[in-house]
Biopython code that builds the backbone (N, CA, C, O; Angstrom):
import numpy as np
from Bio.PDB.StructureBuilder import StructureBuilder

atoms = [
    (1, "MET", "N", (-10.820, 37.063, -19.795)),
    (1, "MET", "CA", (-9.491, 36.666, -19.358)),
    (1, "MET", "C", (-9.316, 37.034, -17.885)),
    (1, "MET", "O", (-9.798, 38.076, -17.441)),
    (2, "SER", "N", (-8.642, 36.197, -17.148)),
    (2, "SER", "CA", (-8.436, 36.461, -15.726)),
    (2, "SER", "C", (-7.418, 37.577, -15.531)),
    (2, "SER", "O", (-6.606, 37.868, -16.409)),
    (3, "ALA", "N", (-7.488, 38.188, -14.362)),
    (3, "ALA", "CA", (-6.532, 39.254, -14.046)),
    (3, "ALA", "C", (-5.107, 38.720, -14.054)),
    (3, "ALA", "O", (-4.190, 39.385, -14.535)),
    (4, "ALA", "N", (-4.921, 37.495, -13.510)),
    (4, "ALA", "CA", (-3.583, 36.899, -13.489)),
    (4, "ALA", "C", (-3.095, 36.678, -14.913)),
    (4, "ALA", "O", (-1.923, 36.914, -15.209)),
    (5, "GLY", "N", (-3.977, 36.230, -15.795)),
    (5, "GLY", "CA", (-3.607, 36.037, -17.190)),
    (5, "GLY", "C", (-3.218, 37.346, -17.836)),
    (5, "GLY", "O", (-2.238, 37.410, -18.579)),
    (6, "THR", "N", (-3.978, 38.389, -17.560)),
    (6, "THR", "CA", (-3.673, 39.716, -18.096)),
    (6, "THR", "C", (-2.335, 40.203, -17.554)),
    (6, "THR", "O", (-1.529, 40.761, -18.299)),
    (7, "LEU", "N", (-2.096, 39.999, -16.274)),
    (7, "LEU", "CA", (-0.826, 40.415, -15.675)),
    (7, "LEU", "C", (0.352, 39.720, -16.347)),
    (7, "LEU", "O", (1.392, 40.336, -16.580)),
    (8, "ARG", "N", (0.187, 38.438, -16.657)),
    (8, "ARG", "CA", (1.284, 37.690, -17.268)),
    (8, "ARG", "C", (1.556, 38.129, -18.706)),
    (8, "ARG", "O", (2.618, 37.828, -19.250)),
    (9, "GLN", "N", (0.608, 38.837, -19.329)),
    (9, "GLN", "CA", (0.835, 39.333, -20.688)),
    (9, "GLN", "C", (1.738, 40.562, -20.704)),
    (9, "GLN", "O", (2.222, 40.966, -21.761)),
    (10, "LEU", "N", (1.961, 41.143, -19.560)),
    (10, "LEU", "CA", (2.850, 42.295, -19.480)),
    (10, "LEU", "C", (4.286, 41.838, -19.740)),
    (10, "LEU", "O", (4.682, 40.741, -19.347)),
    (11, "SER", "N", (5.053, 42.691, -20.405)),
    (11, "SER", "CA", (6.478, 42.405, -20.580)),
    (11, "SER", "C", (7.172, 42.548, -19.220)),
    (11, "SER", "O", (6.582, 43.047, -18.261)),
    (12, "ARG", "N", (8.412, 42.112, -19.152)),
    (12, "ARG", "CA", (9.176, 42.239, -17.905)),
    (12, "ARG", "C", (9.229, 43.703, -17.466)),
    (12, "ARG", "O", (8.990, 44.013, -16.299)),
    (13, "ASP", "N", (9.544, 44.603, -18.404)),
    (13, "ASP", "CA", (9.628, 46.022, -18.061)),
    (13, "ASP", "C", (8.275, 46.568, -17.604)),
    (13, "ASP", "O", (8.214, 47.380, -16.681)),
    (14, "GLU", "N", (7.193, 46.128, -18.243)),
    (14, "GLU", "CA", (5.852, 46.585, -17.858)),
    (14, "GLU", "C", (5.471, 46.062, -16.473)),
    (14, "GLU", "O", (4.809, 46.761, -15.706)),
    (15, "ARG", "N", (5.883, 44.845, -16.154)),
    (15, "ARG", "CA", (5.606, 44.290, -14.820)),
    (15, "ARG", "C", (6.304, 45.108, -13.742)),
    (15, "ARG", "O", (5.712, 45.427, -12.710)),
    (16, "LEU", "N", (7.561, 45.443, -13.987)),
    (16, "LEU", "CA", (8.298, 46.247, -13.006)),
    (16, "LEU", "C", (7.738, 47.665, -12.933)),
    (16, "LEU", "O", (7.701, 48.265, -11.859)),
    (17, "LEU", "N", (7.306, 48.199, -14.064)),
    (17, "LEU", "CA", (6.672, 49.519, -14.048)),
    (17, "LEU", "C", (5.394, 49.479, -13.214)),
    (17, "LEU", "O", (5.151, 50.374, -12.405)),
    (18, "LEU", "N", (4.590, 48.455, -13.406)),
    (18, "LEU", "CA", (3.370, 48.306, -12.613)),
    (18, "LEU", "C", (3.701, 48.270, -11.124)),
    (18, "LEU", "O", (3.053, 48.946, -10.325)),
    (19, "MET", "N", (4.695, 47.492, -10.755)),
    (19, "MET", "CA", (5.049, 47.377, -9.344)),
    (19, "MET", "C", (5.660, 48.665, -8.806)),
    (19, "MET", "O", (5.500, 48.972, -7.625)),
    (20, "ARG", "N", (6.365, 49.431, -9.656)),
    (20, "ARG", "CA", (6.860, 50.750, -9.226)),
    (20, "ARG", "C", (5.681, 51.649, -8.882)),
    (20, "ARG", "O", (5.694, 52.341, -7.864)),
    (21, "PHE", "N", (4.651, 51.635, -9.744)),
    (21, "PHE", "CA", (3.468, 52.437, -9.473)),
    (21, "PHE", "C", (2.773, 51.951, -8.203)),
    (21, "PHE", "O", (2.407, 52.759, -7.349)),
    (22, "VAL", "N", (2.590, 50.642, -8.073)),
    (22, "VAL", "CA", (1.906, 50.091, -6.902)),
    (22, "VAL", "C", (2.639, 50.489, -5.623)),
    (22, "VAL", "O", (2.015, 50.957, -4.670)),
    (23, "CYS", "N", (3.950, 50.307, -5.596)),
    (23, "CYS", "CA", (4.713, 50.647, -4.389)),
    (23, "CYS", "C", (4.688, 52.155, -4.133)),
    (23, "CYS", "O", (4.600, 52.590, -2.984)),
    (24, "SER", "N", (4.763, 52.936, -5.184)),
    (24, "SER", "CA", (4.698, 54.389, -5.022)),
    (24, "SER", "C", (3.363, 54.800, -4.401)),
    (24, "SER", "O", (3.322, 55.645, -3.507)),
    (25, "PHE", "N", (2.279, 54.200, -4.876)),
    (25, "PHE", "CA", (0.967, 54.539, -4.335)),
    (25, "PHE", "C", (0.799, 54.010, -2.920)),
    (25, "PHE", "O", (0.100, 54.622, -2.112)),
    (26, "ALA", "N", (1.425, 52.891, -2.611)),
    (26, "ALA", "CA", (1.372, 52.379, -1.237)),
    (26, "ALA", "C", (2.014, 53.385, -0.283)),
    (26, "ALA", "O", (1.618, 53.477, 0.879)),
    (27, "TRP", "N", (2.998, 54.134, -0.765)),
    (27, "TRP", "CA", (3.697, 55.130, 0.048)),
    (27, "TRP", "C", (2.967, 56.470, 0.114)),
    (27, "TRP", "O", (3.417, 57.370, 0.822)),
    (28, "ALA", "N", (1.848, 56.627, -0.607)),
    (28, "ALA", "CA", (1.162, 57.929, -0.685)),
    (28, "ALA", "C", (0.808, 58.492, 0.682)),
    (28, "ALA", "O", (0.800, 59.709, 0.867)),
    (29, "ASP", "N", (0.515, 57.618, 1.644)),
    (29, "ASP", "CA", (0.174, 58.090, 2.988)),
    (29, "ASP", "C", (1.379, 58.015, 3.937)),
    (29, "ASP", "O", (1.230, 58.080, 5.158)),
    (30, "ALA", "N", (2.568, 57.878, 3.352)),
    (30, "ALA", "CA", (3.849, 57.899, 4.078)),
    (30, "ALA", "C", (4.103, 56.679, 4.961)),
    (30, "ALA", "O", (4.961, 56.715, 5.842)),
    (31, "ARG", "N", (3.352, 55.592, 4.723)),
    (31, "ARG", "CA", (3.612, 54.358, 5.476)),
    (31, "ARG", "C", (3.130, 53.170, 4.653)),
    (31, "ARG", "O", (2.257, 53.306, 3.795)),
    (32, "ILE", "N", (3.704, 52.019, 4.922)),
    (32, "ILE", "CA", (3.285, 50.783, 4.267)),
    (32, "ILE", "C", (2.552, 49.942, 5.313)),
    (32, "ILE", "O", (3.156, 49.471, 6.276)),
    (33, "ALA", "N", (1.259, 49.762, 5.113)),
    (33, "ALA", "CA", (0.454, 48.953, 6.029)),
    (33, "ALA", "C", (0.723, 47.468, 5.766)),
    (33, "ALA", "O", (1.083, 47.092, 4.651)),
    (34, "PRO", "N", (0.550, 46.626, 6.789)),
    (34, "PRO", "CA", (0.746, 45.182, 6.586)),
    (34, "PRO", "C", (-0.117, 44.638, 5.431)),
    (34, "PRO", "O", (0.323, 43.760, 4.689)),
    (35, "GLU", "N", (-1.323, 45.151, 5.287)),
    (35, "GLU", "CA", (-2.205, 44.689, 4.210)),
    (35, "GLU", "C", (-1.643, 45.064, 2.835)),
    (35, "GLU", "O", (-1.786, 44.315, 1.869)),
    (36, "GLU", "N", (-1.006, 46.231, 2.764)),
    (36, "GLU", "CA", (-0.384, 46.655, 1.503)),
    (36, "GLU", "C", (0.801, 45.756, 1.176)),
    (36, "GLU", "O", (0.980, 45.333, 0.034)),
    (37, "ARG", "N", (1.599, 45.473, 2.187)),
    (37, "ARG", "CA", (2.754, 44.579, 1.991)),
    (37, "ARG", "C", (2.280, 43.202, 1.521)),
    (37, "ARG", "O", (2.886, 42.610, 0.628)),
    (38, "ALA", "N", (1.211, 42.698, 2.114)),
    (38, "ALA", "CA", (0.688, 41.383, 1.729)),
    (38, "ALA", "C", (0.170, 41.398, 0.289)),
    (38, "ALA", "O", (0.383, 40.442, -0.456)),
    (39, "LEU", "N", (-0.501, 42.468, -0.099)),
    (39, "LEU", "CA", (-1.004, 42.569, -1.467)),
    (39, "LEU", "C", (0.165, 42.614, -2.458)),
    (39, "LEU", "O", (0.109, 41.971, -3.507)),
    (40, "VAL", "N", (1.201, 43.353, -2.139)),
    (40, "VAL", "CA", (2.374, 43.396, -3.010)),
    (40, "VAL", "C", (2.971, 42.004, -3.145)),
    (40, "VAL", "O", (3.360, 41.604, -4.242)),
    (41, "GLN", "N", (3.049, 41.267, -2.058)),
    (41, "GLN", "CA", (3.575, 39.890, -2.112)),
    (41, "GLN", "C", (2.718, 39.021, -3.047)),
    (41, "GLN", "O", (3.251, 38.234, -3.829)),
    (42, "ARG", "N", (1.388, 39.168, -2.961)),
    (42, "ARG", "CA", (0.502, 38.393, -3.841)),
    (42, "ARG", "C", (0.707, 38.793, -5.301)),
    (42, "ARG", "O", (0.686, 37.943, -6.191)),
    (43, "MET", "N", (0.903, 40.076, -5.540)),
    (43, "MET", "CA", (1.128, 40.543, -6.911)),
    (43, "MET", "C", (2.457, 40.022, -7.447)),
    (43, "MET", "O", (2.550, 39.646, -8.616)),
    (44, "ILE", "N", (3.467, 39.998, -6.616)),
    (44, "ILE", "CA", (4.770, 39.449, -7.016)),
    (44, "ILE", "C", (4.589, 38.012, -7.483)),
    (44, "ILE", "O", (5.141, 37.614, -8.509)),
    (45, "ALA", "N", (3.817, 37.236, -6.731)),
    (45, "ALA", "CA", (3.583, 35.835, -7.101)),
    (45, "ALA", "C", (2.796, 35.740, -8.408)),
    (45, "ALA", "O", (3.145, 34.947, -9.282)),
    (46, "LYS", "N", (1.738, 36.541, -8.549)),
    (46, "LYS", "CA", (0.931, 36.503, -9.775)),
    (46, "LYS", "C", (1.739, 36.907, -11.000)),
    (46, "LYS", "O", (1.548, 36.365, -12.088)),
    (47, "LEU", "N", (2.641, 37.862, -10.815)),
    (47, "LEU", "CA", (3.470, 38.334, -11.918)),
    (47, "LEU", "C", (4.630, 37.389, -12.220)),
    (47, "LEU", "O", (5.320, 37.539, -13.229)),
    (48, "GLN", "N", (4.834, 36.423, -11.340)),
    (48, "GLN", "CA", (5.925, 35.455, -11.486)),
    (48, "GLN", "C", (7.273, 36.157, -11.659)),
    (48, "GLN", "O", (8.051, 35.837, -12.558)),
    (49, "LEU", "N", (7.524, 37.118, -10.776)),
    (49, "LEU", "CA", (8.785, 37.850, -10.829)),
    (49, "LEU", "C", (9.934, 36.957, -10.397)),
    (49, "LEU", "O", (9.778, 36.107, -9.521)),
    (50, "ASP", "N", (11.086, 37.156, -11.016)),
    (50, "ASP", "CA", (12.250, 36.371, -10.627)),
    (50, "ASP", "C", (12.855, 36.957, -9.340)),
    (50, "ASP", "O", (12.369, 37.960, -8.816)),
    (51, "ALA", "N", (13.899, 36.330, -8.852)),
    (51, "ALA", "CA", (14.472, 36.723, -7.555)),
    (51, "ALA", "C", (14.961, 38.171, -7.553)),
    (51, "ALA", "O", (14.722, 38.900, -6.590)),
    (52, "ALA", "N", (15.640, 38.593, -8.616)),
    (52, "ALA", "CA", (16.152, 39.964, -8.679)),
    (52, "ALA", "C", (14.997, 40.963, -8.720)),
    (52, "ALA", "O", (15.055, 42.007, -8.070)),
    (53, "GLU", "N", (13.959, 40.648, -9.475)),
    (53, "GLU", "CA", (12.794, 41.533, -9.563)),
    (53, "GLU", "C", (12.075, 41.610, -8.220)),
    (53, "GLU", "O", (11.640, 42.687, -7.811)),
    (54, "ARG", "N", (11.947, 40.480, -7.534)),
    (54, "ARG", "CA", (11.321, 40.465, -6.199)),
    (54, "ARG", "C", (12.102, 41.355, -5.237)),
    (54, "ARG", "O", (11.516, 42.137, -4.488)),
    (55, "ARG", "N", (13.423, 41.230, -5.265)),
    (55, "ARG", "CA", (14.255, 42.062, -4.383)),
    (55, "ARG", "C", (14.029, 43.538, -4.669)),
    (55, "ARG", "O", (13.931, 44.343, -3.742)),
    (56, "GLN", "N", (13.946, 43.898, -5.946)),
    (56, "GLN", "CA", (13.733, 45.294, -6.313)),
    (56, "GLN", "C", (12.393, 45.794, -5.784)),
    (56, "GLN", "O", (12.314, 46.879, -5.207)),
    (57, "VAL", "N", (11.338, 44.999, -5.982)),
    (57, "VAL", "CA", (10.009, 45.410, -5.519)),
    (57, "VAL", "C", (9.990, 45.532, -4.003)),
    (57, "VAL", "O", (9.435, 46.492, -3.469)),
    (58, "LEU", "N", (10.583, 44.586, -3.311)),
    (58, "LEU", "CA", (10.620, 44.660, -1.851)),
    (58, "LEU", "C", (11.426, 45.872, -1.376)),
    (58, "LEU", "O", (11.115, 46.453, -0.337)),
    (59, "ALA", "N", (12.451, 46.251, -2.128)),
    (59, "ALA", "CA", (13.216, 47.454, -1.788)),
    (59, "ALA", "C", (12.328, 48.696, -1.894)),
    (59, "ALA", "O", (12.484, 49.640, -1.119)),
    (60, "TRP", "N", (11.396, 48.696, -2.855)),
    (60, "TRP", "CA", (10.477, 49.830, -2.994)),
    (60, "TRP", "C", (9.484, 49.895, -1.838)),
    (60, "TRP", "O", (8.859, 50.933, -1.620)),
    (61, "LEU", "N", (9.331, 48.811, -1.104)),
    (61, "LEU", "CA", (8.491, 48.856, 0.100)),
    (61, "LEU", "C", (9.270, 49.420, 1.285)),
    (61, "LEU", "O", (8.676, 49.871, 2.264)),
    (62, "ASP", "N", (10.593, 49.394, 1.196)),
    (62, "ASP", "CA", (11.438, 49.983, 2.243)),
    (62, "ASP", "C", (11.670, 51.470, 2.008)),
    (62, "ASP", "O", (11.792, 52.251, 2.952)),
    (63, "ALA", "N", (11.728, 51.848, 0.738)),
    (63, "ALA", "CA", (11.895, 53.252, 0.343)),
    (63, "ALA", "C", (11.182, 53.428, -0.992)),
    (63, "ALA", "O", (11.390, 52.633, -1.909)),
    (64, "PRO", "N", (10.357, 54.440, -1.114)),
    (64, "PRO", "CA", (9.570, 54.590, -2.345)),
    (64, "PRO", "C", (10.441, 54.794, -3.575)),
    (64, "PRO", "O", (11.534, 55.353, -3.489)),
    (65, "PRO", "N", (9.943, 54.332, -4.725)),
    (65, "PRO", "CA", (10.691, 54.584, -5.961)),
    (65, "PRO", "C", (10.732, 56.086, -6.248)),
    (65, "PRO", "O", (9.864, 56.829, -5.791)),
    (66, "PRO", "N", (11.731, 56.531, -7.001)),
    (66, "PRO", "CA", (11.826, 57.964, -7.309)),
    (66, "PRO", "C", (10.578, 58.450, -8.051)),
    (66, "PRO", "O", (10.068, 57.742, -8.919)),
    (67, "PRO", "N", (10.087, 59.631, -7.726)),
    (67, "PRO", "CA", (8.858, 60.141, -8.361)),
    (67, "PRO", "C", (8.895, 60.135, -9.885)),
    (67, "PRO", "O", (7.891, 59.845, -10.535)),
    (68, "GLU", "N", (10.056, 60.455, -10.452)),
    (68, "GLU", "CA", (10.133, 60.510, -11.918)),
    (68, "GLU", "C", (9.997, 59.138, -12.566)),
    (68, "GLU", "O", (9.765, 59.051, -13.772)),
    (69, "SER", "N", (10.137, 58.065, -11.791)),
    (69, "SER", "CA", (10.017, 56.713, -12.347)),
    (69, "SER", "C", (8.571, 56.240, -12.413)),
    (69, "SER", "O", (8.294, 55.149, -12.911)),
    (70, "VAL", "N", (7.651, 57.056, -11.914)),
    (70, "VAL", "CA", (6.224, 56.711, -11.967)),
    (70, "VAL", "C", (5.453, 57.757, -12.779)),
    (70, "VAL", "O", (4.399, 58.243, -12.370)),
    (71, "ASP", "N", (6.008, 58.075, -13.918)),
    (71, "ASP", "CA", (5.400, 59.033, -14.835)),
    (71, "ASP", "C", (4.269, 58.340, -15.601)),
    (71, "ASP", "O", (4.507, 57.316, -16.240)),
    (72, "PRO", "N", (3.043, 58.875, -15.551)),
    (72, "PRO", "CA", (1.923, 58.252, -16.267)),
    (72, "PRO", "C", (2.173, 58.067, -17.766)),
    (72, "PRO", "O", (1.581, 57.188, -18.393)),
    (73, "LYS", "N", (3.041, 58.889, -18.333)),
    (73, "LYS", "CA", (3.356, 58.745, -19.758)),
    (73, "LYS", "C", (4.035, 57.419, -20.064)),
    (73, "LYS", "O", (4.046, 56.981, -21.215)),
    (74, "LEU", "N", (4.602, 56.774, -19.046)),
    (74, "LEU", "CA", (5.281, 55.498, -19.242)),
    (74, "LEU", "C", (4.312, 54.317, -19.346)),
    (74, "LEU", "O", (4.696, 53.240, -19.800)),
    (75, "VAL", "N", (3.057, 54.514, -18.927)),
    (75, "VAL", "CA", (2.079, 53.423, -18.919)),
    (75, "VAL", "C", (1.547, 53.207, -20.338)),
    (75, "VAL", "O", (0.965, 54.119, -20.926)),
    (76, "PRO", "N", (1.745, 52.002, -20.892)),
    (76, "PRO", "CA", (1.231, 51.728, -22.235)),
    (76, "PRO", "C", (-0.293, 51.893, -22.266)),
    (76, "PRO", "O", (-0.981, 51.433, -21.355)),
    (77, "PRO", "N", (-0.821, 52.543, -23.303)),
    (77, "PRO", "CA", (-2.274, 52.774, -23.380)),
    (77, "PRO", "C", (-3.107, 51.499, -23.192)),
    (77, "PRO", "O", (-4.170, 51.538, -22.573)),
    (78, "GLU", "N", (-2.630, 50.387, -23.719)),
    (78, "GLU", "CA", (-3.396, 49.143, -23.626)),
    (78, "GLU", "C", (-3.425, 48.562, -22.213)),
    (78, "GLU", "O", (-4.185, 47.632, -21.944)),
    (79, "HIS", "N", (-2.607, 49.099, -21.309)),
    (79, "HIS", "CA", (-2.555, 48.577, -19.936)),
    (79, "HIS", "C", (-3.044, 49.584, -18.897)),
    (79, "HIS", "O", (-2.941, 49.328, -17.697)),
    (80, "ARG", "N", (-3.567, 50.708, -19.334)),
    (80, "ARG", "CA", (-3.980, 51.750, -18.380)),
    (80, "ARG", "C", (-5.048, 51.267, -17.411)),
    (80, "ARG", "O", (-4.963, 51.546, -16.215)),
    (81, "ALA", "N", (-6.052, 50.549, -17.903)),
    (81, "ALA", "CA", (-7.118, 50.056, -17.021)),
    (81, "ALA", "C", (-6.548, 49.079, -15.989)),
    (81, "ALA", "O", (-6.945, 49.107, -14.824)),
    (82, "LEU", "N", (-5.638, 48.233, -16.406)),
    (82, "LEU", "CA", (-5.004, 47.272, -15.500)),
    (82, "LEU", "C", (-4.221, 48.003, -14.411)),
    (82, "LEU", "O", (-4.309, 47.642, -13.238)),
    (83, "PHE", "N", (-3.459, 49.023, -14.790)),
    (83, "PHE", "CA", (-2.686, 49.797, -13.812)),
    (83, "PHE", "C", (-3.629, 50.480, -12.821)),
    (83, "PHE", "O", (-3.399, 50.439, -11.612)),
    (84, "LEU", "N", (-4.688, 51.106, -13.331)),
    (84, "LEU", "CA", (-5.628, 51.790, -12.432)),
    (84, "LEU", "C", (-6.277, 50.811, -11.462)),
    (84, "LEU", "O", (-6.442, 51.120, -10.282)),
    (85, "HIS", "N", (-6.641, 49.643, -11.953)),
    (85, "HIS", "CA", (-7.250, 48.634, -11.070)),
    (85, "HIS", "C", (-6.260, 48.230, -9.966)),
    (85, "HIS", "O", (-6.635, 48.138, -8.797)),
    (86, "ALA", "N", (-5.010, 47.993, -10.337)),
    (86, "ALA", "CA", (-3.995, 47.606, -9.343)),
    (86, "ALA", "C", (-3.795, 48.715, -8.315)),
    (86, "ALA", "O", (-3.633, 48.445, -7.125)),
    (87, "LEU", "N", (-3.808, 49.964, -8.778)),
    (87, "LEU", "CA", (-3.599, 51.086, -7.862)),
    (87, "LEU", "C", (-4.808, 51.300, -6.958)),
    (87, "LEU", "O", (-4.651, 51.639, -5.785)),
    (88, "GLU", "N", (-6.008, 51.106, -7.490)),
    (88, "GLU", "CA", (-7.205, 51.162, -6.641)),
    (88, "GLU", "C", (-7.125, 50.088, -5.562)),
    (88, "GLU", "O", (-7.507, 50.321, -4.415)),
    (89, "SER", "N", (-6.629, 48.921, -5.930)),
    (89, "SER", "CA", (-6.504, 47.818, -4.962)),
    (89, "SER", "C", (-5.527, 48.166, -3.852)),
    (89, "SER", "O", (-5.817, 47.932, -2.679)),
    (90, "ILE", "N", (-4.366, 48.725, -4.206)),
    (90, "ILE", "CA", (-3.352, 48.991, -3.175)),
    (90, "ILE", "C", (-3.791, 50.113, -2.242)),
    (90, "ILE", "O", (-3.495, 50.056, -1.048)),
    (91, "VAL", "N", (-4.488, 51.131, -2.744)),
    (91, "VAL", "CA", (-4.865, 52.220, -1.842)),
    (91, "VAL", "C", (-6.051, 51.851, -0.962)),
    (91, "VAL", "O", (-6.274, 52.491, 0.066)),
    (92, "SER", "N", (-6.814, 50.833, -1.342)),
    (92, "SER", "CA", (-7.991, 50.473, -0.553)),
    (92, "SER", "C", (-7.806, 49.217, 0.289)),
    (92, "SER", "O", (-8.664, 48.908, 1.116)),
    (93, "VAL", "N", (-6.718, 48.488, 0.104)),
    (93, "VAL", "CA", (-6.551, 47.193, 0.761)),
    (93, "VAL", "C", (-6.526, 47.286, 2.285)),
    (93, "VAL", "O", (-6.931, 46.339, 2.958)),
    (94, "ASP", "N", (-6.063, 48.395, 2.839)),
    (94, "ASP", "CA", (-6.000, 48.505, 4.302)),
    (94, "ASP", "C", (-7.293, 49.045, 4.899)),
    (94, "ASP", "O", (-7.382, 49.258, 6.108)),
    (95, "GLY", "N", (-8.306, 49.270, 4.043)),
    (95, "GLY", "CA", (-9.604, 49.721, 4.536)),
    (95, "GLY", "C", (-9.664, 51.205, 4.842)),
    (95, "GLY", "O", (-10.685, 51.694, 5.326)),
    (96, "ASP", "N", (-8.598, 51.923, 4.571)),
    (96, "ASP", "CA", (-8.544, 53.351, 4.873)),
    (96, "ASP", "C", (-7.885, 54.075, 3.713)),
    (96, "ASP", "O", (-6.665, 54.027, 3.558)),
    (97, "ILE", "N", (-8.689, 54.747, 2.898)),
    (97, "ILE", "CA", (-8.132, 55.501, 1.779)),
    (97, "ILE", "C", (-7.858, 56.924, 2.265)),
    (97, "ILE", "O", (-8.777, 57.719, 2.463)),
    (98, "ALA", "N", (-6.581, 57.221, 2.452)),
    (98, "ALA", "CA", (-6.170, 58.544, 2.936)),
    (98, "ALA", "C", (-6.453, 59.588, 1.864)),
    (98, "ALA", "O", (-6.431, 59.268, 0.675)),
    (99, "PRO", "N", (-6.715, 60.825, 2.259)),
    (99, "PRO", "CA", (-6.950, 61.878, 1.273)),
    (99, "PRO", "C", (-5.829, 61.983, 0.236)),
    (99, "PRO", "O", (-6.098, 62.208, -0.944)),
    (100, "ALA", "N", (-4.589, 61.822, 0.664)),
    (100, "ALA", "CA", (-3.458, 61.894, -0.272)),
    (100, "ALA", "C", (-3.526, 60.768, -1.297)),
    (100, "ALA", "O", (-3.209, 60.965, -2.469)),
    (101, "GLU", "N", (-3.945, 59.579, -0.844)),
    (101, "GLU", "CA", (-4.071, 58.449, -1.764)),
    (101, "GLU", "C", (-5.184, 58.703, -2.780)),
    (101, "GLU", "O", (-5.003, 58.493, -3.980)),
    (102, "ARG", "N", (-6.318, 59.150, -2.293)),
    (102, "ARG", "CA", (-7.460, 59.425, -3.172)),
    (102, "ARG", "C", (-7.104, 60.491, -4.201)),
    (102, "ARG", "O", (-7.373, 60.329, -5.391)),
    (103, "SER", "N", (-6.499, 61.578, -3.740)),
    (103, "SER", "CA", (-6.125, 62.673, -4.621)),
    (103, "SER", "C", (-5.145, 62.212, -5.697)),
    (103, "SER", "O", (-5.295, 62.542, -6.874)),
    (104, "ARG", "N", (-4.160, 61.458, -5.284)),
    (104, "ARG", "CA", (-3.141, 60.977, -6.229)),
    (104, "ARG", "C", (-3.747, 60.032, -7.255)),
    (104, "ARG", "O", (-3.409, 60.095, -8.437)),
    (105, "LEU", "N", (-4.640, 59.158, -6.808)),
    (105, "LEU", "CA", (-5.286, 58.211, -7.714)),
    (105, "LEU", "C", (-6.174, 58.943, -8.728)),
    (105, "LEU", "O", (-6.160, 58.623, -9.917)),
    (106, "LEU", "N", (-6.938, 59.920, -8.255)),
    (106, "LEU", "CA", (-7.795, 60.685, -9.164)),
    (106, "LEU", "C", (-6.963, 61.463, -10.173)),
    (106, "LEU", "O", (-7.325, 61.538, -11.348)),
    (107, "GLU", "N", (-5.859, 62.038, -9.729)),
    (107, "GLU", "CA", (-4.981, 62.773, -10.633)),
    (107, "GLU", "C", (-4.402, 61.846, -11.694)),
    (107, "GLU", "O", (-4.359, 62.204, -12.871)),
    (108, "LEU", "N", (-3.963, 60.674, -11.295)),
    (108, "LEU", "CA", (-3.422, 59.730, -12.256)),
    (108, "LEU", "C", (-4.484, 59.292, -13.257)),
    (108, "LEU", "O", (-4.216, 59.214, -14.455)),
    (109, "ALA", "N", (-5.681, 59.007, -12.770)),
    (109, "ALA", "CA", (-6.765, 58.588, -13.658)),
    (109, "ALA", "C", (-7.028, 59.657, -14.715)),
    (109, "ALA", "O", (-7.226, 59.339, -15.888)),
    (110, "LYS", "N", (-7.029, 60.914, -14.305)),
    (110, "LYS", "CA", (-7.225, 62.009, -15.268)),
    (110, "LYS", "C", (-6.101, 62.050, -16.305)),
    (110, "LYS", "O", (-6.346, 62.257, -17.494)),
    (111, "ARG", "N", (-4.894, 61.853, -15.848)),
    (111, "ARG", "CA", (-3.740, 61.929, -16.758)),
    (111, "ARG", "C", (-3.687, 60.754, -17.716)),
    (111, "ARG", "O", (-3.135, 60.875, -18.810)),
    (112, "LEU", "N", (-4.252, 59.620, -17.325)),
    (112, "LEU", "CA", (-4.236, 58.449, -18.189)),
    (112, "LEU", "C", (-5.351, 58.466, -19.229)),
    (112, "LEU", "O", (-5.314, 57.696, -20.189)),
    (113, "ARG", "N", (-6.332, 59.328, -19.050)),
    (113, "ARG", "CA", (-7.448, 59.381, -20.001)),
    (113, "ARG", "C", (-7.134, 60.255, -21.179)),
    (113, "ARG", "O", (-7.966, 60.408, -22.073)),
]
sb = StructureBuilder()
sb.init_structure("model")
sb.init_model(0)
sb.init_chain("A")
sb.init_seg("    ")
for serial, (resi, resn, name, xyz) in enumerate(atoms, 1):
    if name == "N":
        sb.init_residue(resn, " ", resi, " ")
    sb.init_atom(name, np.array(xyz, "f"), 0.0, 1.0, " ", f" {name:<3s}", serial, name[0])
structure = sb.get_structure()
């Protein structure tokens, strides 16, 4: 199954949760790179988010989502690999994985296992 197909199998709440995690990880190095913003835009399109959902995700690029809203316990077990793949993509898209990004990603991977 394609990644886009897998993404579309997520419920509305799961799609927004994924994007909360993606935007939170994009902020791990305290800035949003143009490449990260572009990747988020592509993900918004793949997820087929409606206008209100798009506005919410774009707001998370202006200010990170609250830390408590990106609790690994919220990630459904059947979607953990998908979330990790999306997060690996966002932290590496600008070609520079900051130590804070790497550390946060490794910590999340441990917590999801």
